[in-house]
TIZADO-321730 format. One record per atom (N, C-alpha, C, O): residue number from 1; residue in three letters; atom name; x, y, z. Coordinates in steps of 0.001 Angstrom, whole numbers, padded with zeros to 6 digits. Layout:
<sites>
<site n="NUM" res="ALA" atom="CA" u="X" v="Y" w="Z"/>
...
</sites>
This chain:
<sites>
<site n="1" res="MET" atom="N" u="-001658" v="-022460" w="-002096"/>
<site n="1" res="MET" atom="CA" u="-002516" v="-021574" w="-002008"/>
<site n="1" res="MET" atom="C" u="-001860" v="-020211" w="-001608"/>
<site n="1" res="MET" atom="O" u="-002355" v="-019150" w="-001990"/>
<site n="2" res="GLU" atom="N" u="-000770" v="-020259" w="-000853"/>
<site n="2" res="GLU" atom="CA" u="-000091" v="-019069" w="-000527"/>
<site n="2" res="GLU" atom="C" u="000587" v="-018307" w="-001850"/>
<site n="2" res="GLU" atom="O" u="000737" v="-017093" w="-001991"/>
<site n="3" res="THR" atom="N" u="000934" v="-019315" w="-002729"/>
<site n="3" res="THR" atom="CA" u="001663" v="-018859" w="-003863"/>
<site n="3" res="THR" atom="C" u="000662" v="-018141" w="-004662"/>
<site n="3" res="THR" atom="O" u="000965" v="-017019" w="-005067"/>
<site n="4" res="LEU" atom="N" u="-000590" v="-018675" w="-004968"/>
<site n="4" res="LEU" atom="CA" u="-001650" v="-017832" w="-005633"/>
<site n="4" res="LEU" atom="C" u="-001933" v="-016662" w="-005174"/>
<site n="4" res="LEU" atom="O" u="-002068" v="-015702" w="-005932"/>
<site n="5" res="ARG" atom="N" u="-002077" v="-016564" w="-003729"/>
<site n="5" res="ARG" atom="CA" u="-002352" v="-015333" w="-003205"/>
<site n="5" res="ARG" atom="C" u="-001330" v="-014236" w="-003448"/>
<site n="5" res="ARG" atom="O" u="-001600" v="-013040" w="-003560"/>
<site n="6" res="ALA" atom="N" u="-000162" v="-014768" w="-003515"/>
<site n="6" res="ALA" atom="CA" u="001110" v="-013954" w="-003677"/>
<site n="6" res="ALA" atom="C" u="001167" v="-013356" w="-005047"/>
<site n="6" res="ALA" atom="O" u="001482" v="-012184" w="-005251"/>
<site n="7" res="VAL" atom="N" u="000827" v="-014269" w="-006031"/>
<site n="7" res="VAL" atom="CA" u="000702" v="-013843" w="-007403"/>
<site n="7" res="VAL" atom="C" u="-000273" v="-012913" w="-007682"/>
<site n="7" res="VAL" atom="O" u="000016" v="-011955" w="-008400"/>
<site n="8" res="LEU" atom="N" u="-001563" v="-013060" w="-007158"/>
<site n="8" res="LEU" atom="CA" u="-002598" v="-012151" w="-007292"/>
<site n="8" res="LEU" atom="C" u="-002250" v="-010747" w="-006547"/>
<site n="8" res="LEU" atom="O" u="-002496" v="-009670" w="-007090"/>
<site n="9" res="ALA" atom="N" u="-001746" v="-010835" w="-005449"/>
<site n="9" res="ALA" atom="CA" u="-001319" v="-009584" w="-004683"/>
<site n="9" res="ALA" atom="C" u="-000339" v="-008910" w="-005623"/>
<site n="9" res="ALA" atom="O" u="-000479" v="-007705" w="-005830"/>
<site n="10" res="THR" atom="N" u="000639" v="-009578" w="-006209"/>
<site n="10" res="THR" atom="CA" u="001721" v="-008856" w="-007110"/>
<site n="10" res="THR" atom="C" u="001069" v="-008264" w="-008257"/>
<site n="10" res="THR" atom="O" u="001412" v="-007163" w="-008686"/>
<site n="11" res="LEU" atom="N" u="000088" v="-008992" w="-008800"/>
<site n="11" res="LEU" atom="CA" u="-000632" v="-008334" w="-010021"/>
<site n="11" res="LEU" atom="C" u="-001501" v="-007210" w="-009754"/>
<site n="11" res="LEU" atom="O" u="-001629" v="-006338" w="-010614"/>
<site n="12" res="LEU" atom="N" u="-002161" v="-007135" w="-008562"/>
<site n="12" res="LEU" atom="CA" u="-002901" v="-006178" w="-008079"/>
<site n="12" res="LEU" atom="C" u="-001882" v="-004920" w="-007749"/>
<site n="12" res="LEU" atom="O" u="-002281" v="-003814" w="-008113"/>
<site n="13" res="PHE" atom="N" u="-000803" v="-004986" w="-007193"/>
<site n="13" res="PHE" atom="CA" u="000121" v="-004066" w="-006941"/>
<site n="13" res="PHE" atom="C" u="000607" v="-003613" w="-008239"/>
<site n="13" res="PHE" atom="O" u="000692" v="-002386" w="-008296"/>
<site n="14" res="LEU" atom="N" u="000930" v="-004193" w="-009233"/>
<site n="14" res="LEU" atom="CA" u="001283" v="-003819" w="-010541"/>
<site n="14" res="LEU" atom="C" u="000205" v="-003078" w="-011265"/>
<site n="14" res="LEU" atom="O" u="000483" v="-002114" w="-011980"/>
<site n="15" res="ALA" atom="N" u="-001035" v="-003511" w="-011095"/>
<site n="15" res="ALA" atom="CA" u="-002208" v="-002738" w="-011672"/>
<site n="15" res="ALA" atom="C" u="-002414" v="-001362" w="-011006"/>
<site n="15" res="ALA" atom="O" u="-002840" v="-000409" w="-011658"/>
<site n="16" res="GLY" atom="N" u="-002083" v="-001268" w="-009598"/>
<site n="16" res="GLY" atom="CA" u="-002107" v="-000004" w="-008851"/>
<site n="16" res="GLY" atom="C" u="-001122" v="000960" w="-009529"/>
<site n="16" res="GLY" atom="O" u="-001409" v="002109" w="-009866"/>
<site n="17" res="ILE" atom="N" u="000077" v="000361" w="-009693"/>
<site n="17" res="ILE" atom="CA" u="001143" v="001249" w="-010270"/>
<site n="17" res="ILE" atom="C" u="000843" v="001750" w="-011634"/>
<site n="17" res="ILE" atom="O" u="001235" v="002840" w="-012051"/>
<site n="18" res="ALA" atom="N" u="000048" v="000811" w="-012384"/>
<site n="18" res="ALA" atom="CA" u="-000251" v="001351" w="-013768"/>
<site n="18" res="ALA" atom="C" u="-001313" v="002284" w="-013794"/>
<site n="18" res="ALA" atom="O" u="-001443" v="003074" w="-014729"/>
<site n="19" res="CYS" atom="N" u="-002167" v="002238" w="-012716"/>
<site n="19" res="CYS" atom="CA" u="-003342" v="003377" w="-012605"/>
<site n="19" res="CYS" atom="C" u="-002600" v="004552" w="-012200"/>
<site n="19" res="CYS" atom="O" u="-002895" v="005599" w="-012775"/>
<site n="20" res="LEU" atom="N" u="-001693" v="004577" w="-011319"/>
<site n="20" res="LEU" atom="CA" u="-000999" v="005717" w="-010989"/>
<site n="20" res="LEU" atom="C" u="-000210" v="006399" w="-012194"/>
<site n="20" res="LEU" atom="O" u="-000237" v="007623" w="-012319"/>
<site n="21" res="VAL" atom="N" u="000409" v="005683" w="-012972"/>
<site n="21" res="VAL" atom="CA" u="001183" v="006033" w="-014288"/>
<site n="21" res="VAL" atom="C" u="000133" v="006724" w="-015206"/>
<site n="21" res="VAL" atom="O" u="000319" v="007848" w="-015672"/>
<site n="22" res="HIS" atom="N" u="-000940" v="006009" w="-015426"/>
<site n="22" res="HIS" atom="CA" u="-001951" v="006421" w="-016419"/>
<site n="22" res="HIS" atom="C" u="-002632" v="007820" w="-015848"/>
<site n="22" res="HIS" atom="O" u="-002894" v="008763" w="-016594"/>
<site n="23" res="GLY" atom="N" u="-002876" v="007823" w="-014452"/>
<site n="23" res="GLY" atom="CA" u="-003412" v="009111" w="-014114"/>
<site n="23" res="GLY" atom="C" u="-002488" v="010267" w="-014171"/>
<site n="23" res="GLY" atom="O" u="-002889" v="011393" w="-014465"/>
<site n="24" res="LEU" atom="N" u="-001304" v="010009" w="-013902"/>
<site n="24" res="LEU" atom="CA" u="-000223" v="011009" w="-014015"/>
<site n="24" res="LEU" atom="C" u="000097" v="011526" w="-015436"/>
<site n="24" res="LEU" atom="O" u="000506" v="012669" w="-015641"/>
<site n="25" res="SER" atom="N" u="-000111" v="010631" w="-016376"/>
<site n="25" res="SER" atom="CA" u="000203" v="010891" w="-017837"/>
<site n="25" res="SER" atom="C" u="-000938" v="011505" w="-018533"/>
<site n="25" res="SER" atom="O" u="-000878" v="011676" w="-019751"/>
<site n="26" res="GLY" atom="N" u="-001914" v="011829" w="-017892"/>
<site n="26" res="GLY" atom="CA" u="-003050" v="012411" w="-018677"/>
<site n="26" res="GLY" atom="C" u="-004566" v="011816" w="-018640"/>
<site n="26" res="GLY" atom="O" u="-005557" v="012311" w="-019179"/>
<site n="27" res="GLY" atom="N" u="-004496" v="010748" w="-017944"/>
<site n="27" res="GLY" atom="CA" u="-005818" v="009985" w="-017791"/>
<site n="27" res="GLY" atom="C" u="-006716" v="010739" w="-016708"/>
<site n="27" res="GLY" atom="O" u="-006247" v="011737" w="-016161"/>
<site n="28" res="PRO" atom="N" u="-007962" v="010297" w="-016394"/>
<site n="28" res="PRO" atom="CA" u="-008693" v="010917" w="-015384"/>
<site n="28" res="PRO" atom="C" u="-008164" v="010664" w="-014081"/>
<site n="28" res="PRO" atom="O" u="-008344" v="009576" w="-013534"/>
<site n="29" res="LEU" atom="N" u="-007399" v="011772" w="-013442"/>
<site n="29" res="LEU" atom="CA" u="-006763" v="011542" w="-012324"/>
<site n="29" res="LEU" atom="C" u="-007394" v="011059" w="-011179"/>
<site n="29" res="LEU" atom="O" u="-006807" v="010246" w="-010465"/>
<site n="30" res="GLY" atom="N" u="-008666" v="011507" w="-010875"/>
<site n="30" res="GLY" atom="CA" u="-009380" v="011092" w="-009795"/>
<site n="30" res="GLY" atom="C" u="-009837" v="009615" w="-009774"/>
<site n="30" res="GLY" atom="O" u="-009870" v="008914" w="-008763"/>
<site n="31" res="LEU" atom="N" u="-010179" v="009240" w="-011000"/>
<site n="31" res="LEU" atom="CA" u="-010524" v="007788" w="-011136"/>
<site n="31" res="LEU" atom="C" u="-009365" v="006901" w="-011005"/>
<site n="31" res="LEU" atom="O" u="-009497" v="005831" w="-010412"/>
<site n="32" res="CYS" atom="N" u="-008200" v="007266" w="-011526"/>
<site n="32" res="CYS" atom="CA" u="-007059" v="006623" w="-011539"/>
<site n="32" res="CYS" atom="C" u="-006622" v="006378" w="-010072"/>
<site n="32" res="CYS" atom="O" u="-006435" v="005265" w="-009581"/>
<site n="33" res="LEU" atom="N" u="-006480" v="007598" w="-009422"/>
<site n="33" res="LEU" atom="CA" u="-006161" v="007448" w="-007910"/>
<site n="33" res="LEU" atom="C" u="-007057" v="006648" w="-007152"/>
<site n="33" res="LEU" atom="O" u="-006585" v="005975" w="-006235"/>
<site n="34" res="LEU" atom="N" u="-008389" v="006612" w="-007411"/>
<site n="34" res="LEU" atom="CA" u="-009171" v="005627" w="-006696"/>
<site n="34" res="LEU" atom="C" u="-008804" v="004229" w="-006911"/>
<site n="34" res="LEU" atom="O" u="-008712" v="003407" w="-005999"/>
<site n="35" res="GLY" atom="N" u="-008569" v="003954" w="-008323"/>
<site n="35" res="GLY" atom="CA" u="-008311" v="002563" w="-008650"/>
<site n="35" res="GLY" atom="C" u="-006775" v="002200" w="-008017"/>
<site n="35" res="GLY" atom="O" u="-006541" v="001083" w="-007557"/>
<site n="36" res="MET" atom="N" u="-005971" v="003058" w="-008043"/>
<site n="36" res="MET" atom="CA" u="-004719" v="002727" w="-007375"/>
<site n="36" res="MET" atom="C" u="-004842" v="002574" w="-006026"/>
<site n="36" res="MET" atom="O" u="-004095" v="001710" w="-005567"/>
<site n="37" res="THR" atom="N" u="-005648" v="003217" w="-005129"/>
<site n="37" res="THR" atom="CA" u="-005986" v="003016" w="-003799"/>
<site n="37" res="THR" atom="C" u="-006457" v="001617" w="-003576"/>
<site n="37" res="THR" atom="O" u="-005937" v="000822" w="-002793"/>
<site n="38" res="LEU" atom="N" u="-007536" v="001383" w="-004374"/>
<site n="38" res="LEU" atom="CA" u="-008087" v="000002" w="-004095"/>
<site n="38" res="LEU" atom="C" u="-007285" v="-001054" w="-004511"/>
<site n="38" res="LEU" atom="O" u="-007385" v="-002094" w="-003860"/>
<site n="39" res="CYS" atom="N" u="-006385" v="-001019" w="-005600"/>
<site n="39" res="CYS" atom="CA" u="-005576" v="-002020" w="-005883"/>
<site n="39" res="CYS" atom="C" u="-004532" v="-002242" w="-004871"/>
<site n="39" res="CYS" atom="O" u="-004222" v="-003394" w="-004569"/>
<site n="40" res="PHE" atom="N" u="-003915" v="-001130" w="-004273"/>
<site n="40" res="PHE" atom="CA" u="-002878" v="-001243" w="-003194"/>
<site n="40" res="PHE" atom="C" u="-003637" v="-001850" w="-001895"/>
<site n="40" res="PHE" atom="O" u="-003029" v="-002686" w="-001227"/>
<site n="41" res="LEU" atom="N" u="-004769" v="-001512" w="-001567"/>
<site n="41" res="LEU" atom="CA" u="-005472" v="-002085" w="-000440"/>
<site n="41" res="LEU" atom="C" u="-005678" v="-003397" w="-000569"/>
<site n="41" res="LEU" atom="O" u="-005354" v="-004110" w="000380"/>
<site n="42" res="PHE" atom="N" u="-006212" v="-003955" w="-001672"/>
<site n="42" res="PHE" atom="CA" u="-006539" v="-005165" w="-001941"/>
<site n="42" res="PHE" atom="C" u="-005299" v="-006219" w="-002050"/>
<site n="42" res="PHE" atom="O" u="-005384" v="-007400" w="-001713"/>
<site n="43" res="ALA" atom="N" u="-004164" v="-005609" w="-002564"/>
<site n="43" res="ALA" atom="CA" u="-002978" v="-006376" w="-002631"/>
<site n="43" res="ALA" atom="C" u="-002405" v="-006510" w="-001461"/>
<site n="43" res="ALA" atom="O" u="-001801" v="-007565" w="-001270"/>
<site n="44" res="TYR" atom="N" u="-002440" v="-005475" w="-000357"/>
<site n="44" res="TYR" atom="CA" u="-002161" v="-005535" w="001019"/>
<site n="44" res="TYR" atom="C" u="-002967" v="-006744" w="001739"/>
<site n="44" res="TYR" atom="O" u="-002439" v="-007615" w="002430"/>
<site n="45" res="TRP" atom="N" u="-004200" v="-006641" w="001475"/>
<site n="45" res="TRP" atom="CA" u="-005194" v="-007361" w="002248"/>
<site n="45" res="TRP" atom="C" u="-004885" v="-009004" w="001851"/>
<site n="45" res="TRP" atom="O" u="-004813" v="-009902" w="002690"/>
<site n="46" res="LEU" atom="N" u="-004734" v="-009168" w="000478"/>
<site n="46" res="LEU" atom="CA" u="-004503" v="-010577" w="-000082"/>
<site n="46" res="LEU" atom="C" u="-003112" v="-011109" w="000178"/>
<site n="46" res="LEU" atom="O" u="-002942" v="-012322" w="000055"/>
<site n="47" res="TRP" atom="N" u="-002123" v="-010357" w="000515"/>
<site n="47" res="TRP" atom="CA" u="-000769" v="-010935" w="000617"/>
<site n="47" res="TRP" atom="C" u="-000740" v="-011916" w="001753"/>
<site n="47" res="TRP" atom="O" u="-001198" v="-011573" w="002843"/>
<site n="48" res="PRO" atom="N" u="-000183" v="-013232" w="001557"/>
<site n="48" res="PRO" atom="CA" u="-000275" v="-014252" w="002611"/>
<site n="48" res="PRO" atom="C" u="000751" v="-013872" w="003678"/>
<site n="48" res="PRO" atom="O" u="001928" v="-013619" w="003421"/>
<site n="49" res="ARG" atom="N" u="000218" v="-013853" w="004872"/>
<site n="49" res="ARG" atom="CA" u="001078" v="-013748" w="006052"/>
<site n="49" res="ARG" atom="C" u="001097" v="-014950" w="006933"/>
<site n="49" res="ARG" atom="O" u="000215" v="-015806" w="006869"/>
<site n="50" res="GLY" atom="N" u="002034" v="-015007" w="007698"/>
<site n="50" res="GLY" atom="CA" u="002125" v="-016205" w="008568"/>
<site n="50" res="GLY" atom="C" u="003180" v="-017262" w="008042"/>
<site n="50" res="GLY" atom="O" u="004176" v="-017560" w="008702"/>
<site n="51" res="SER" atom="N" u="002896" v="-017790" w="006840"/>
<site n="51" res="SER" atom="CA" u="003748" v="-018840" w="006370"/>
<site n="51" res="SER" atom="C" u="004795" v="-018115" w="005592"/>
<site n="51" res="SER" atom="O" u="004506" v="-017323" w="004696"/>
<site n="52" res="ARG" atom="N" u="006090" v="-018417" w="005971"/>
<site n="52" res="ARG" atom="CA" u="007119" v="-017727" w="005305"/>
<site n="52" res="ARG" atom="C" u="007917" v="-018659" w="004224"/>
<site n="52" res="ARG" atom="O" u="008340" v="-019781" w="004504"/>
<site n="53" res="GLU" atom="N" u="008042" v="-018115" w="003119"/>
<site n="53" res="GLU" atom="CA" u="008656" v="-018751" w="001976"/>
<site n="53" res="GLU" atom="C" u="010175" v="-018729" w="002237"/>
<site n="53" res="GLU" atom="O" u="010576" v="-017846" w="002995"/>
<site n="54" res="GLU" atom="N" u="010991" v="-019508" w="001755"/>
<site n="54" res="GLU" atom="CA" u="012454" v="-019555" w="001877"/>
<site n="54" res="GLU" atom="C" u="013125" v="-018535" w="000763"/>
<site n="54" res="GLU" atom="O" u="014302" v="-018175" w="000790"/>
<site n="55" res="SER" atom="N" u="012251" v="-018183" w="-000115"/>
<site n="55" res="SER" atom="CA" u="012699" v="-017369" w="-001232"/>
<site n="55" res="SER" atom="C" u="013057" v="-015890" w="-000879"/>
<site n="55" res="SER" atom="O" u="012148" v="-015308" w="-000287"/>
<site n="56" res="PRO" atom="N" u="014055" v="-015240" w="-001088"/>
<site n="56" res="PRO" atom="CA" u="014190" v="-013800" w="-000854"/>
<site n="56" res="PRO" atom="C" u="013364" v="-012944" w="-001731"/>
<site n="56" res="PRO" atom="O" u="013190" v="-011763" w="-001434"/>
<site n="57" res="TRP" atom="N" u="012816" v="-013491" w="-002849"/>
<site n="57" res="TRP" atom="CA" u="011988" v="-012689" w="-003709"/>
<site n="57" res="TRP" atom="C" u="010601" v="-012229" w="-002948"/>
<site n="57" res="TRP" atom="O" u="010079" v="-011115" w="-002965"/>
<site n="58" res="PHE" atom="N" u="010208" v="-013297" w="-002345"/>
<site n="58" res="PHE" atom="CA" u="008888" v="-013102" w="-001487"/>
<site n="58" res="PHE" atom="C" u="009119" v="-012051" w="-000469"/>
<site n="58" res="PHE" atom="O" u="008216" v="-011257" w="-000205"/>
<site n="59" res="ASP" atom="N" u="010237" v="-011998" w="000101"/>
<site n="59" res="ASP" atom="CA" u="010543" v="-010939" w="001184"/>
<site n="59" res="ASP" atom="C" u="010452" v="-009451" w="000375"/>
<site n="59" res="ASP" atom="O" u="009842" v="-008451" w="000754"/>
<site n="60" res="VAL" atom="N" u="011179" v="-009607" w="-000747"/>
<site n="60" res="VAL" atom="CA" u="011199" v="-008224" w="-001451"/>
<site n="60" res="VAL" atom="C" u="009837" v="-007798" w="-001777"/>
<site n="60" res="VAL" atom="O" u="009417" v="-006675" w="-001500"/>
<site n="61" res="LEU" atom="N" u="009084" v="-008790" w="-002425"/>
<site n="61" res="LEU" atom="CA" u="007629" v="-008401" w="-002901"/>
<site n="61" res="LEU" atom="C" u="006931" v="-008070" w="-001575"/>
<site n="61" res="LEU" atom="O" u="006228" v="-007060" w="-001610"/>
<site n="62" res="GLU" atom="N" u="006982" v="-008609" w="-000632"/>
<site n="62" res="GLU" atom="CA" u="006152" v="-008343" w="000670"/>
<site n="62" res="GLU" atom="C" u="006563" v="-006901" w="001061"/>
<site n="62" res="GLU" atom="O" u="005659" v="-006109" w="001329"/>
<site n="63" res="LEU" atom="N" u="007864" v="-006494" w="001114"/>
<site n="63" res="LEU" atom="CA" u="008248" v="-005217" w="001411"/>
<site n="63" res="LEU" atom="C" u="007638" v="-004191" w="000375"/>
<site n="63" res="LEU" atom="O" u="007195" v="-003127" w="000808"/>
<site n="64" res="LEU" atom="N" u="007600" v="-004450" w="-000871"/>
<site n="64" res="LEU" atom="CA" u="006973" v="-003563" w="-001832"/>
<site n="64" res="LEU" atom="C" u="005579" v="-003400" w="-001753"/>
<site n="64" res="LEU" atom="O" u="005075" v="-002306" w="-002004"/>
<site n="65" res="ILE" atom="N" u="004844" v="-004462" w="-001401"/>
<site n="65" res="ILE" atom="CA" u="003464" v="-004372" w="-001464"/>
<site n="65" res="ILE" atom="C" u="003008" v="-003745" w="-000077"/>
<site n="65" res="ILE" atom="O" u="001950" v="-003117" w="-000048"/>
<site n="66" res="GLU" atom="N" u="003647" v="-003870" w="000886"/>
<site n="66" res="GLU" atom="CA" u="003437" v="-003205" w="002314"/>
<site n="66" res="GLU" atom="C" u="003808" v="-001851" w="002344"/>
<site n="66" res="GLU" atom="O" u="003326" v="-001142" w="003227"/>
<site n="67" res="LEU" atom="N" u="004709" v="-001302" w="001393"/>
<site n="67" res="LEU" atom="CA" u="005299" v="-000038" w="001486"/>
<site n="67" res="LEU" atom="C" u="004320" v="001181" w="001339"/>
<site n="67" res="LEU" atom="O" u="004415" v="002155" w="002085"/>
<site n="68" res="PRO" atom="N" u="003349" v="001085" w="000320"/>
<site n="68" res="PRO" atom="CA" u="002398" v="002220" w="000254"/>
<site n="68" res="PRO" atom="C" u="001524" v="002340" w="001520"/>
<site n="68" res="PRO" atom="O" u="001271" v="003432" w="002029"/>
<site n="69" res="ILE" atom="N" u="001071" v="001151" w="002007"/>
<site n="69" res="ILE" atom="CA" u="000155" v="001217" w="003111"/>
<site n="69" res="ILE" atom="C" u="000870" v="001680" w="004458"/>
<site n="69" res="ILE" atom="O" u="000317" v="002393" w="005295"/>
<site n="70" res="ASN" atom="N" u="002160" v="001190" w="004563"/>
<site n="70" res="ASN" atom="CA" u="002982" v="001611" w="005746"/>
<site n="70" res="ASN" atom="C" u="003277" v="003080" w="005688"/>
<site n="70" res="ASN" atom="O" u="003226" v="003802" w="006685"/>
<site n="71" res="ALA" atom="N" u="003583" v="003492" w="004498"/>
<site n="71" res="ALA" atom="CA" u="003826" v="005179" w="004451"/>
<site n="71" res="ALA" atom="C" u="002641" v="005750" w="004910"/>
<site n="71" res="ALA" atom="O" u="002688" v="006535" w="005857"/>
<site n="72" res="VAL" atom="N" u="001579" v="005467" w="004370"/>
<site n="72" res="VAL" atom="CA" u="000249" v="006261" w="004682"/>
<site n="72" res="VAL" atom="C" u="000000" v="006161" w="006194"/>
<site n="72" res="VAL" atom="O" u="-000337" v="007172" w="006810"/>
<site n="73" res="LEU" atom="N" u="000158" v="004953" w="006832"/>
<site n="73" res="LEU" atom="CA" u="-000060" v="004830" w="008195"/>
<site n="73" res="LEU" atom="C" u="000975" v="005590" w="008973"/>
<site n="73" res="LEU" atom="O" u="000598" v="006197" w="009975"/>
<site n="74" res="TRP" atom="N" u="002272" v="005624" w="008612"/>
<site n="74" res="TRP" atom="CA" u="003262" v="006449" w="009177"/>
<site n="74" res="TRP" atom="C" u="002878" v="007852" w="009115"/>
<site n="74" res="TRP" atom="O" u="002970" v="008529" w="010139"/>
<site n="75" res="LEU" atom="N" u="002435" v="008391" w="007972"/>
<site n="75" res="LEU" atom="CA" u="001956" v="009616" w="007936"/>
<site n="75" res="LEU" atom="C" u="000807" v="010177" w="008808"/>
<site n="75" res="LEU" atom="O" u="000881" v="011263" w="009382"/>
<site n="76" res="LEU" atom="N" u="-000207" v="009390" w="008857"/>
<site n="76" res="LEU" atom="CA" u="-001366" v="009415" w="009642"/>
<site n="76" res="LEU" atom="C" u="-000965" v="009447" w="011121"/>
<site n="76" res="LEU" atom="O" u="-001530" v="010172" w="011939"/>
<site n="77" res="ARG" atom="N" u="000038" v="008623" w="011414"/>
<site n="77" res="ARG" atom="CA" u="000455" v="008550" w="012885"/>
<site n="77" res="ARG" atom="C" u="001213" v="009830" w="013303"/>
<site n="77" res="ARG" atom="O" u="001125" v="010305" w="014435"/>
<site n="78" res="GLY" atom="N" u="001917" v="010325" w="012372"/>
<site n="78" res="GLY" atom="CA" u="002717" v="011555" w="012656"/>
<site n="78" res="GLY" atom="C" u="001811" v="012720" w="012630"/>
<site n="78" res="GLY" atom="O" u="002136" v="013672" w="013339"/>
<site n="79" res="ILE" atom="N" u="000656" v="012813" w="011886"/>
<site n="79" res="ILE" atom="CA" u="-000307" v="013903" w="012024"/>
<site n="79" res="ILE" atom="C" u="-001098" v="013796" w="013334"/>
<site n="79" res="ILE" atom="O" u="-001378" v="014801" w="013987"/>
<site n="80" res="GLY" atom="N" u="-001443" v="012584" w="013696"/>
<site n="80" res="GLY" atom="CA" u="-002114" v="012250" w="014999"/>
<site n="80" res="GLY" atom="C" u="-001171" v="012715" w="016204"/>
<site n="80" res="GLY" atom="O" u="-001615" v="013274" w="017207"/>
<site n="81" res="ARG" atom="N" u="-000082" v="012479" w="016037"/>
<site n="81" res="ARG" atom="CA" u="001066" v="012740" w="017176"/>
<site n="81" res="ARG" atom="C" u="001059" v="014480" w="017335"/>
<site n="81" res="ARG" atom="O" u="000996" v="015057" w="018421"/>
<site n="82" res="LEU" atom="N" u="001135" v="015138" w="016032"/>
<site n="82" res="LEU" atom="CA" u="001222" v="016371" w="016046"/>
<site n="82" res="LEU" atom="C" u="-000142" v="016960" w="016739"/>
<site n="82" res="LEU" atom="O" u="-000020" v="017912" w="017511"/>
<site n="83" res="PHE" atom="N" u="-001183" v="016519" w="016529"/>
<site n="83" res="PHE" atom="CA" u="-002430" v="017052" w="017096"/>
<site n="83" res="PHE" atom="C" u="-002524" v="016804" w="018589"/>
<site n="83" res="PHE" atom="O" u="-003062" v="017595" w="019364"/>
<site n="84" res="ARG" atom="N" u="-001902" v="015522" w="018984"/>
<site n="84" res="ARG" atom="CA" u="-002039" v="015078" w="020305"/>
<site n="84" res="ARG" atom="C" u="-001122" v="016074" w="021222"/>
<site n="84" res="ARG" atom="O" u="-001534" v="016482" w="022309"/>
<site n="85" res="ASP" atom="N" u="000112" v="016420" w="020711"/>
<site n="85" res="ASP" atom="CA" u="000959" v="017175" w="021431"/>
<site n="85" res="ASP" atom="C" u="000392" v="018670" w="021443"/>
<site n="85" res="ASP" atom="O" u="000757" v="019448" w="022324"/>
<site n="86" res="VAL" atom="N" u="-000448" v="019029" w="020514"/>
<site n="86" res="VAL" atom="CA" u="-001079" v="020413" w="020605"/>
<site n="86" res="VAL" atom="C" u="-002085" v="020561" w="021682"/>
<site n="86" res="VAL" atom="O" u="-002202" v="021588" w="022352"/>
<site n="87" res="ASP" atom="N" u="-002733" v="019603" w="021808"/>
<site n="87" res="ASP" atom="CA" u="-003706" v="019563" w="022928"/>
<site n="87" res="ASP" atom="C" u="-003177" v="019790" w="024321"/>
<site n="87" res="ASP" atom="O" u="-003910" v="020326" w="025152"/>
<site n="88" res="GLY" atom="N" u="-001946" v="019414" w="024632"/>
<site n="88" res="GLY" atom="CA" u="-001432" v="019414" w="025970"/>
<site n="88" res="GLY" atom="C" u="-000872" v="020835" w="026248"/>
<site n="88" res="GLY" atom="O" u="-000528" v="021154" w="027386"/>
<site n="89" res="VAL" atom="N" u="-000778" v="021746" w="025117"/>
<site n="89" res="VAL" atom="CA" u="-000059" v="022985" w="025292"/>
<site n="89" res="VAL" atom="C" u="-000950" v="024053" w="025973"/>
<site n="89" res="VAL" atom="O" u="-002056" v="024204" w="025454"/>
<site n="90" res="ASP" atom="N" u="-000654" v="024821" w="027054"/>
<site n="90" res="ASP" atom="CA" u="-001388" v="025821" w="027617"/>
<site n="90" res="ASP" atom="C" u="-000882" v="027107" w="027002"/>
<site n="90" res="ASP" atom="O" u="000293" v="027471" w="026963"/>
<site n="91" res="LEU" atom="N" u="-001932" v="027738" w="026532"/>
<site n="91" res="LEU" atom="CA" u="-001666" v="029265" w="026157"/>
<site n="91" res="LEU" atom="C" u="-002056" v="030335" w="027023"/>
<site n="91" res="LEU" atom="O" u="-001834" v="031502" w="026700"/>
</sites>
């Protein structure tokens, strides 16, 4: 079952990349960005966690699938830290 989830998550990730390329190459950008976001979120949600395969390819795929979500979370945490530090400043 974990292999099937990994395959589906990989296909969703590739569909998200295809949406991004299509949107940047002249397609409807808003719709393509929405599709890319949904594909990346579903791929992240679908990726099997907990049971580790012995193959290094699964580790690489896991890193690639989690990369967009982790990058957005890192950016949001940085913005939150910036606003949290501004609140403590006395003018």
